[in-house]
mmCIF file of the N, C-alpha and C atoms, coordinates in Angstrom:
data_MODEL
# 
_entry.id   MODEL 
# 
loop_
_atom_site.group_PDB 
_atom_site.id 
_atom_site.type_symbol 
_atom_site.label_atom_id 
_atom_site.label_alt_id 
_atom_site.label_comp_id 
_atom_site.label_asym_id 
_atom_site.label_entity_id 
_atom_site.label_seq_id 
_atom_site.pdbx_PDB_ins_code 
_atom_site.Cartn_x 
_atom_site.Cartn_y 
_atom_site.Cartn_z 
_atom_site.occupancy 
_atom_site.B_iso_or_equiv 
_atom_site.pdbx_formal_charge 
_atom_site.auth_seq_id 
_atom_site.auth_comp_id 
_atom_site.auth_asym_id 
_atom_site.auth_atom_id 
_atom_site.pdbx_PDB_model_num 
ATOM 1   N N  . MET A 1 1  ? 8.940  -112.105 109.238 1.00 0.00 ? 1  MET A N  1 
ATOM 2   C CA . MET A 1 1  ? 9.222  -110.786 109.730 1.00 0.00 ? 1  MET A CA 1 
ATOM 3   C C  . MET A 1 1  ? 8.008  -109.896 109.453 1.00 0.00 ? 1  MET A C  1 
ATOM 4   N N  . ASN A 1 2  ? 7.688  -108.998 110.342 1.00 0.00 ? 2  ASN A N  1 
ATOM 5   C CA . ASN A 1 2  ? 6.629  -108.004 110.164 1.00 0.00 ? 2  ASN A CA 1 
ATOM 6   C C  . ASN A 1 2  ? 7.253  -106.702 109.689 1.00 0.00 ? 2  ASN A C  1 
ATOM 7   N N  . VAL A 1 3  ? 6.663  -106.109 108.640 1.00 0.00 ? 3  VAL A N  1 
ATOM 8   C CA . VAL A 1 3  ? 7.221  -104.901 108.042 1.00 0.00 ? 3  VAL A CA 1 
ATOM 9   C C  . VAL A 1 3  ? 6.121  -103.859 107.879 1.00 0.00 ? 3  VAL A C  1 
ATOM 10  N N  . LEU A 1 4  ? 6.441  -102.593 108.171 1.00 0.00 ? 4  LEU A N  1 
ATOM 11  C CA . LEU A 1 4  ? 5.526  -101.476 107.970 1.00 0.00 ? 4  LEU A CA 1 
ATOM 12  C C  . LEU A 1 4  ? 5.993  -100.695 106.745 1.00 0.00 ? 4  LEU A C  1 
ATOM 13  N N  . VAL A 1 5  ? 5.077  -100.479 105.787 1.00 0.00 ? 5  VAL A N  1 
ATOM 14  C CA . VAL A 1 5  ? 5.398  -99.722  104.574 1.00 0.00 ? 5  VAL A CA 1 
ATOM 15  C C  . VAL A 1 5  ? 4.469  -98.523  104.506 1.00 0.00 ? 5  VAL A C  1 
ATOM 16  N N  . THR A 1 6  ? 5.036  -97.324  104.399 1.00 0.00 ? 6  THR A N  1 
ATOM 17  C CA . THR A 1 6  ? 4.230  -96.116  104.251 1.00 0.00 ? 6  THR A CA 1 
ATOM 18  C C  . THR A 1 6  ? 4.101  -95.791  102.765 1.00 0.00 ? 6  THR A C  1 
ATOM 19  N N  . GLY A 1 7  ? 3.017  -95.142  102.400 1.00 0.00 ? 7  GLY A N  1 
ATOM 20  C CA . GLY A 1 7  ? 2.788  -94.807  100.999 1.00 0.00 ? 7  GLY A CA 1 
ATOM 21  C C  . GLY A 1 7  ? 2.590  -96.036  100.138 1.00 0.00 ? 7  GLY A C  1 
ATOM 22  N N  . CYS A 1 8  ? 1.851  -96.998  100.658 1.00 0.00 ? 8  CYS A N  1 
ATOM 23  C CA . CYS A 1 8  ? 1.753  -98.325  100.050 1.00 0.00 ? 8  CYS A CA 1 
ATOM 24  C C  . CYS A 1 8  ? 0.675  -98.457  98.984  1.00 0.00 ? 8  CYS A C  1 
ATOM 25  N N  . SER A 1 9  ? -0.127 -97.455  98.757  1.00 0.00 ? 9  SER A N  1 
ATOM 26  C CA . SER A 1 9  ? -1.308 -97.629  97.908  1.00 0.00 ? 9  SER A CA 1 
ATOM 27  C C  . SER A 1 9  ? -1.012 -97.693  96.416  1.00 0.00 ? 9  SER A C  1 
ATOM 28  N N  . ARG A 1 10 ? 0.132  -97.170  95.988  1.00 0.00 ? 10 ARG A N  1 
ATOM 29  C CA . ARG A 1 10 ? 0.480  -97.218  94.564  1.00 0.00 ? 10 ARG A CA 1 
ATOM 30  C C  . ARG A 1 10 ? 1.964  -96.932  94.369  1.00 0.00 ? 10 ARG A C  1 
ATOM 31  N N  . GLY A 1 11 ? 2.420  -97.105  93.160  1.00 0.00 ? 11 GLY A N  1 
ATOM 32  C CA . GLY A 1 11 ? 3.792  -96.757  92.809  1.00 0.00 ? 11 GLY A CA 1 
ATOM 33  C C  . GLY A 1 11 ? 4.845  -97.586  93.520  1.00 0.00 ? 11 GLY A C  1 
ATOM 34  N N  . VAL A 1 12 ? 5.903  -96.901  93.948  1.00 0.00 ? 12 VAL A N  1 
ATOM 35  C CA . VAL A 1 12 ? 7.043  -97.568  94.578  1.00 0.00 ? 12 VAL A CA 1 
ATOM 36  C C  . VAL A 1 12 ? 6.633  -98.270  95.867  1.00 0.00 ? 12 VAL A C  1 
ATOM 37  N N  . GLY A 1 13 ? 5.798  -97.641  96.680  1.00 0.00 ? 13 GLY A N  1 
ATOM 38  C CA . GLY A 1 13 ? 5.359  -98.258  97.935  1.00 0.00 ? 13 GLY A CA 1 
ATOM 39  C C  . GLY A 1 13 ? 4.632  -99.565  97.716  1.00 0.00 ? 13 GLY A C  1 
ATOM 40  N N  . LEU A 1 14 ? 3.789  -99.614  96.695  1.00 0.00 ? 14 LEU A N  1 
ATOM 41  C CA . LEU A 1 14 ? 3.051  -100.833 96.371  1.00 0.00 ? 14 LEU A CA 1 
ATOM 42  C C  . LEU A 1 14 ? 4.008  -101.927 95.913  1.00 0.00 ? 14 LEU A C  1 
ATOM 43  N N  . GLU A 1 15 ? 4.993  -101.571 95.115  1.00 0.00 ? 15 GLU A N  1 
ATOM 44  C CA . GLU A 1 15 ? 5.965  -102.560 94.641  1.00 0.00 ? 15 GLU A CA 1 
ATOM 45  C C  . GLU A 1 15 ? 6.855  -103.068 95.779  1.00 0.00 ? 15 GLU A C  1 
ATOM 46  N N  . ILE A 1 16 ? 7.178  -102.200 96.723  1.00 0.00 ? 16 ILE A N  1 
ATOM 47  C CA . ILE A 1 16 ? 7.940  -102.633 97.900  1.00 0.00 ? 16 ILE A CA 1 
ATOM 48  C C  . ILE A 1 16 ? 7.123  -103.669 98.674  1.00 0.00 ? 16 ILE A C  1 
ATOM 49  N N  . CYS A 1 17 ? 5.824  -103.414 98.820  1.00 0.00 ? 17 CYS A N  1 
ATOM 50  C CA . CYS A 1 17 ? 4.942  -104.389 99.475  1.00 0.00 ? 17 CYS A CA 1 
ATOM 51  C C  . CYS A 1 17 ? 4.997  -105.720 98.748  1.00 0.00 ? 17 CYS A C  1 
ATOM 52  N N  . ARG A 1 18 ? 4.909  -105.682 97.427  1.00 0.00 ? 18 ARG A N  1 
ATOM 53  C CA . ARG A 1 18 ? 4.900  -106.902 96.620  1.00 0.00 ? 18 ARG A CA 1 
ATOM 54  C C  . ARG A 1 18 ? 6.192  -107.707 96.819  1.00 0.00 ? 18 ARG A C  1 
ATOM 55  N N  . VAL A 1 19 ? 7.322  -107.044 96.791  1.00 0.00 ? 19 VAL A N  1 
ATOM 56  C CA . VAL A 1 19 ? 8.616  -107.723 96.963  1.00 0.00 ? 19 VAL A CA 1 
ATOM 57  C C  . VAL A 1 19 ? 8.716  -108.327 98.356  1.00 0.00 ? 19 VAL A C  1 
ATOM 58  N N  . LEU A 1 20 ? 8.324  -107.577 99.366  1.00 0.00 ? 20 LEU A N  1 
ATOM 59  C CA . LEU A 1 20 ? 8.380  -108.091 100.735 1.00 0.00 ? 20 LEU A CA 1 
ATOM 60  C C  . LEU A 1 20 ? 7.474  -109.297 100.923 1.00 0.00 ? 20 LEU A C  1 
ATOM 61  N N  . LEU A 1 21 ? 6.299  -109.254 100.314 1.00 0.00 ? 21 LEU A N  1 
ATOM 62  C CA . LEU A 1 21 ? 5.373  -110.383 100.397 1.00 0.00 ? 21 LEU A CA 1 
ATOM 63  C C  . LEU A 1 21 ? 5.934  -111.613 99.691  1.00 0.00 ? 21 LEU A C  1 
ATOM 64  N N  . GLU A 1 22 ? 6.554  -111.416 98.539  1.00 0.00 ? 22 GLU A N  1 
ATOM 65  C CA . GLU A 1 22 ? 7.166  -112.523 97.807  1.00 0.00 ? 22 GLU A CA 1 
ATOM 66  C C  . GLU A 1 22 ? 8.280  -113.183 98.613  1.00 0.00 ? 22 GLU A C  1 
ATOM 67  N N  . GLN A 1 23 ? 8.905  -112.408 99.495  1.00 0.00 ? 23 GLN A N  1 
ATOM 68  C CA . GLN A 1 23 ? 9.963  -112.938 100.353 1.00 0.00 ? 23 GLN A CA 1 
ATOM 69  C C  . GLN A 1 23 ? 9.400  -113.611 101.597 1.00 0.00 ? 23 GLN A C  1 
ATOM 70  N N  . GLY A 1 24 ? 8.072  -113.609 101.751 1.00 0.00 ? 24 GLY A N  1 
ATOM 71  C CA . GLY A 1 24 ? 7.436  -114.306 102.867 1.00 0.00 ? 24 GLY A CA 1 
ATOM 72  C C  . GLY A 1 24 ? 7.157  -113.466 104.094 1.00 0.00 ? 24 GLY A C  1 
ATOM 73  N N  . ASN A 1 25 ? 7.313  -112.158 103.992 1.00 0.00 ? 25 ASN A N  1 
ATOM 74  C CA . ASN A 1 25 ? 7.067  -111.268 105.123 1.00 0.00 ? 25 ASN A CA 1 
ATOM 75  C C  . ASN A 1 25 ? 5.583  -110.970 105.286 1.00 0.00 ? 25 ASN A C  1 
ATOM 76  N N  . THR A 1 26 ? 5.191  -110.562 106.480 1.00 0.00 ? 26 THR A N  1 
ATOM 77  C CA . THR A 1 26 ? 3.865  -110.011 106.733 1.00 0.00 ? 26 THR A CA 1 
ATOM 78  C C  . THR A 1 26 ? 4.011  -108.501 106.630 1.00 0.00 ? 26 THR A C  1 
ATOM 79  N N  . VAL A 1 27 ? 3.137  -107.864 105.836 1.00 0.00 ? 27 VAL A N  1 
ATOM 80  C CA . VAL A 1 27 ? 3.286  -106.437 105.554 1.00 0.00 ? 27 VAL A CA 1 
ATOM 81  C C  . VAL A 1 27 ? 2.075  -105.670 106.063 1.00 0.00 ? 27 VAL A C  1 
ATOM 82  N N  . TYR A 1 28 ? 2.348  -104.583 106.760 1.00 0.00 ? 28 TYR A N  1 
ATOM 83  C CA . TYR A 1 28 ? 1.331  -103.644 107.224 1.00 0.00 ? 28 TYR A CA 1 
ATOM 84  C C  . TYR A 1 28 ? 1.550  -102.361 106.437 1.00 0.00 ? 28 TYR A C  1 
ATOM 85  N N  . GLY A 1 29 ? 0.570  -102.003 105.615 1.00 0.00 ? 29 GLY A N  1 
ATOM 86  C CA . GLY A 1 29 ? 0.691  -100.825 104.773 1.00 0.00 ? 29 GLY A CA 1 
ATOM 87  C C  . GLY A 1 29 ? -0.161 -99.692  105.273 1.00 0.00 ? 29 GLY A C  1 
ATOM 88  N N  . VAL A 1 30 ? 0.386  -98.484  105.212 1.00 0.00 ? 30 VAL A N  1 
ATOM 89  C CA . VAL A 1 30 ? -0.374 -97.290  105.571 1.00 0.00 ? 30 VAL A CA 1 
ATOM 90  C C  . VAL A 1 30 ? -0.297 -96.291  104.422 1.00 0.00 ? 30 VAL A C  1 
ATOM 91  N N  . ALA A 1 31 ? -1.428 -95.638  104.166 1.00 0.00 ? 31 ALA A N  1 
ATOM 92  C CA . ALA A 1 31 ? -1.517 -94.623  103.119 1.00 0.00 ? 31 ALA A CA 1 
ATOM 93  C C  . ALA A 1 31 ? -2.800 -93.836  103.323 1.00 0.00 ? 31 ALA A C  1 
ATOM 94  N N  . ARG A 1 32 ? -2.948 -92.770  102.549 1.00 0.00 ? 32 ARG A N  1 
ATOM 95  C CA . ARG A 1 32 ? -4.167 -91.965  102.643 1.00 0.00 ? 32 ARG A CA 1 
ATOM 96  C C  . ARG A 1 32 ? -5.360 -92.655  102.000 1.00 0.00 ? 32 ARG A C  1 
ATOM 97  N N  . SER A 1 33 ? -5.122 -93.347  100.893 1.00 0.00 ? 33 SER A N  1 
ATOM 98  C CA . SER A 1 33 ? -6.253 -93.944  100.184 1.00 0.00 ? 33 SER A CA 1 
ATOM 99  C C  . SER A 1 33 ? -6.061 -95.444  99.975  1.00 0.00 ? 33 SER A C  1 
ATOM 100 N N  . TYR A 1 34 ? -7.172 -96.143  99.995  1.00 0.00 ? 34 TYR A N  1 
ATOM 101 C CA . TYR A 1 34 ? -7.227 -97.601  99.852  1.00 0.00 ? 34 TYR A CA 1 
ATOM 102 C C  . TYR A 1 34 ? -7.551 -97.885  98.382  1.00 0.00 ? 34 TYR A C  1 
ATOM 103 N N  . THR A 1 35 ? -6.546 -98.037  97.553  1.00 0.00 ? 35 THR A N  1 
ATOM 104 C CA . THR A 1 35 ? -6.720 -98.127  96.102  1.00 0.00 ? 35 THR A CA 1 
ATOM 105 C C  . THR A 1 35 ? -7.100 -99.531  95.642  1.00 0.00 ? 35 THR A C  1 
ATOM 106 N N  . ASP A 1 36 ? -7.622 -99.590  94.432  1.00 0.00 ? 36 ASP A N  1 
ATOM 107 C CA . ASP A 1 36 ? -7.958 -100.885 93.831  1.00 0.00 ? 36 ASP A CA 1 
ATOM 108 C C  . ASP A 1 36 ? -6.715 -101.742 93.638  1.00 0.00 ? 36 ASP A C  1 
ATOM 109 N N  . GLU A 1 37 ? -5.585 -101.107 93.324  1.00 0.00 ? 37 GLU A N  1 
ATOM 110 C CA . GLU A 1 37 ? -4.333 -101.837 93.148  1.00 0.00 ? 37 GLU A CA 1 
ATOM 111 C C  . GLU A 1 37 ? -3.917 -102.532 94.442  1.00 0.00 ? 37 GLU A C  1 
ATOM 112 N N  . PHE A 1 38 ? -4.050 -101.822 95.556  1.00 0.00 ? 38 PHE A N  1 
ATOM 113 C CA . PHE A 1 38 ? -3.704 -102.411 96.843  1.00 0.00 ? 38 PHE A CA 1 
ATOM 114 C C  . PHE A 1 38 ? -4.675 -103.527 97.198  1.00 0.00 ? 38 PHE A C  1 
ATOM 115 N N  . LYS A 1 39 ? -5.960 -103.313 96.934  1.00 0.00 ? 39 LYS A N  1 
ATOM 116 C CA . LYS A 1 39 ? -6.970 -104.335 97.216  1.00 0.00 ? 39 LYS A CA 1 
ATOM 117 C C  . LYS A 1 39 ? -6.685 -105.627 96.455  1.00 0.00 ? 39 LYS A C  1 
ATOM 118 N N  . ALA A 1 40 ? -6.235 -105.504 95.203  1.00 0.00 ? 40 ALA A N  1 
ATOM 119 C CA . ALA A 1 40 ? -5.903 -106.685 94.399  1.00 0.00 ? 40 ALA A CA 1 
ATOM 120 C C  . ALA A 1 40 ? -4.725 -107.437 95.005  1.00 0.00 ? 40 ALA A C  1 
ATOM 121 N N  . LEU A 1 41 ? -3.713 -106.703 95.446  1.00 0.00 ? 41 LEU A N  1 
ATOM 122 C CA . LEU A 1 41 ? -2.549 -107.340 96.083  1.00 0.00 ? 41 LEU A CA 1 
ATOM 123 C C  . LEU A 1 41 ? -2.953 -107.978 97.402  1.00 0.00 ? 41 LEU A C  1 
ATOM 124 N N  . GLU A 1 42 ? -3.822 -107.311 98.132  1.00 0.00 ? 42 GLU A N  1 
ATOM 125 C CA . GLU A 1 42 ? -4.317 -107.831 99.407  1.00 0.00 ? 42 GLU A CA 1 
ATOM 126 C C  . GLU A 1 42 ? -5.082 -109.146 99.205  1.00 0.00 ? 42 GLU A C  1 
ATOM 127 N N  . ALA A 1 43 ? -5.860 -109.226 98.137  1.00 0.00 ? 43 ALA A N  1 
ATOM 128 C CA . ALA A 1 43 ? -6.597 -110.458 97.838  1.00 0.00 ? 43 ALA A CA 1 
ATOM 129 C C  . ALA A 1 43 ? -5.644 -111.594 97.480  1.00 0.00 ? 43 ALA A C  1 
ATOM 130 N N  . GLU A 1 44 ? -4.563 -111.258 96.788  1.00 0.00 ? 44 GLU A N  1 
ATOM 131 C CA . GLU A 1 44 ? -3.571 -112.262 96.392  1.00 0.00 ? 44 GLU A CA 1 
ATOM 132 C C  . GLU A 1 44 ? -2.809 -112.803 97.591  1.00 0.00 ? 44 GLU A C  1 
ATOM 133 N N  . TYR A 1 45 ? -2.564 -111.955 98.582  1.00 0.00 ? 45 TYR A N  1 
ATOM 134 C CA . TYR A 1 45 ? -1.793 -112.340 99.775  1.00 0.00 ? 45 TYR A CA 1 
ATOM 135 C C  . TYR A 1 45 ? -2.660 -112.225 101.030 1.00 0.00 ? 45 TYR A C  1 
ATOM 136 N N  . ALA A 1 46 ? -3.821 -112.844 100.996 1.00 0.00 ? 46 ALA A N  1 
ATOM 137 C CA . ALA A 1 46 ? -4.758 -112.799 102.128 1.00 0.00 ? 46 ALA A CA 1 
ATOM 138 C C  . ALA A 1 46 ? -4.084 -113.312 103.404 1.00 0.00 ? 46 ALA A C  1 
ATOM 139 N N  . GLY A 1 47 ? -4.241 -112.560 104.462 1.00 0.00 ? 47 GLY A N  1 
ATOM 140 C CA . GLY A 1 47 ? -3.669 -112.942 105.747 1.00 0.00 ? 47 GLY A CA 1 
ATOM 141 C C  . GLY A 1 47 ? -2.222 -112.536 105.936 1.00 0.00 ? 47 GLY A C  1 
ATOM 142 N N  . LYS A 1 48 ? -1.607 -111.958 104.903 1.00 0.00 ? 48 LYS A N  1 
ATOM 143 C CA . LYS A 1 48 ? -0.208 -111.531 104.982 1.00 0.00 ? 48 LYS A CA 1 
ATOM 144 C C  . LYS A 1 48 ? -0.043 -110.034 104.727 1.00 0.00 ? 48 LYS A C  1 
ATOM 145 N N  . LEU A 1 49 ? -1.107 -109.380 104.243 1.00 0.00 ? 49 LEU A N  1 
ATOM 146 C CA . LEU A 1 49 ? -1.048 -107.963 103.904 1.00 0.00 ? 49 LEU A CA 1 
ATOM 147 C C  . LEU A 1 49 ? -2.236 -107.255 104.539 1.00 0.00 ? 49 LEU A C  1 
ATOM 148 N N  . PHE A 1 50 ? -1.947 -106.165 105.251 1.00 0.00 ? 50 PHE A N  1 
ATOM 149 C CA . PHE A 1 50 ? -2.977 -105.432 105.983 1.00 0.00 ? 50 PHE A CA 1 
ATOM 150 C C  . PHE A 1 50 ? -2.852 -103.939 105.695 1.00 0.00 ? 50 PHE A C  1 
ATOM 151 N N  . PHE A 1 51 ? -3.980 -103.226 105.686 1.00 0.00 ? 51 PHE A N  1 
ATOM 152 C CA . PHE A 1 51 ? -4.006 -101.804 105.343 1.00 0.00 ? 51 PHE A CA 1 
ATOM 153 C C  . PHE A 1 51 ? -4.608 -100.970 106.464 1.00 0.00 ? 51 PHE A C  1 
ATOM 154 N N  . LYS A 1 52 ? -4.038 -99.794  106.661 1.00 0.00 ? 52 LYS A N  1 
ATOM 155 C CA . LYS A 1 52 ? -4.588 -98.803  107.588 1.00 0.00 ? 52 LYS A CA 1 
ATOM 156 C C  . LYS A 1 52 ? -4.526 -97.438  106.916 1.00 0.00 ? 52 LYS A C  1 
ATOM 157 N N  . SER A 1 53 ? -5.666 -96.770  106.859 1.00 0.00 ? 53 SER A N  1 
ATOM 158 C CA . SER A 1 53 ? -5.734 -95.435  106.258 1.00 0.00 ? 53 SER A CA 1 
ATOM 159 C C  . SER A 1 53 ? -5.263 -94.391  107.269 1.00 0.00 ? 53 SER A C  1 
ATOM 160 N N  . ILE A 1 54 ? -4.292 -93.588  106.853 1.00 0.00 ? 54 ILE A N  1 
ATOM 161 C CA . ILE A 1 54 ? -3.742 -92.546  107.727 1.00 0.00 ? 54 ILE A CA 1 
ATOM 162 C C  . ILE A 1 54 ? -3.507 -91.291  106.894 1.00 0.00 ? 54 ILE A C  1 
ATOM 163 N N  . ASP A 1 55 ? -3.995 -90.148  107.364 1.00 0.00 ? 55 ASP A N  1 
ATOM 164 C CA . ASP A 1 55 ? -3.734 -88.868  106.733 1.00 0.00 ? 55 ASP A CA 1 
ATOM 165 C C  . ASP A 1 55 ? -3.228 -87.923  107.806 1.00 0.00 ? 55 ASP A C  1 
ATOM 166 N N  . LEU A 1 56 ? -1.978 -87.538  107.703 1.00 0.00 ? 56 LEU A N  1 
ATOM 167 C CA . LEU A 1 56 ? -1.357 -86.728  108.742 1.00 0.00 ? 56 LEU A CA 1 
ATOM 168 C C  . LEU A 1 56 ? -1.445 -85.223  108.477 1.00 0.00 ? 56 LEU A C  1 
ATOM 169 N N  . SER A 1 57 ? -2.164 -84.823  107.429 1.00 0.00 ? 57 SER A N  1 
ATOM 170 C CA . SER A 1 57 ? -2.238 -83.387  107.125 1.00 0.00 ? 57 SER A CA 1 
ATOM 171 C C  . SER A 1 57 ? -3.115 -82.619  108.079 1.00 0.00 ? 57 SER A C  1 
# 
């Protein structure tokens, strides 16, 4: 399943990404900043986790 997670760069959004990935989903994350925490998770799940920077302000 493909899933979109907003606010994925840290905190609850990052943990939601982690749980979805552990369940075998492909995750597309959007947030304002591309954090080191997200980069580490992305390296762990290469090809299953993708990031797009979006700032709607």
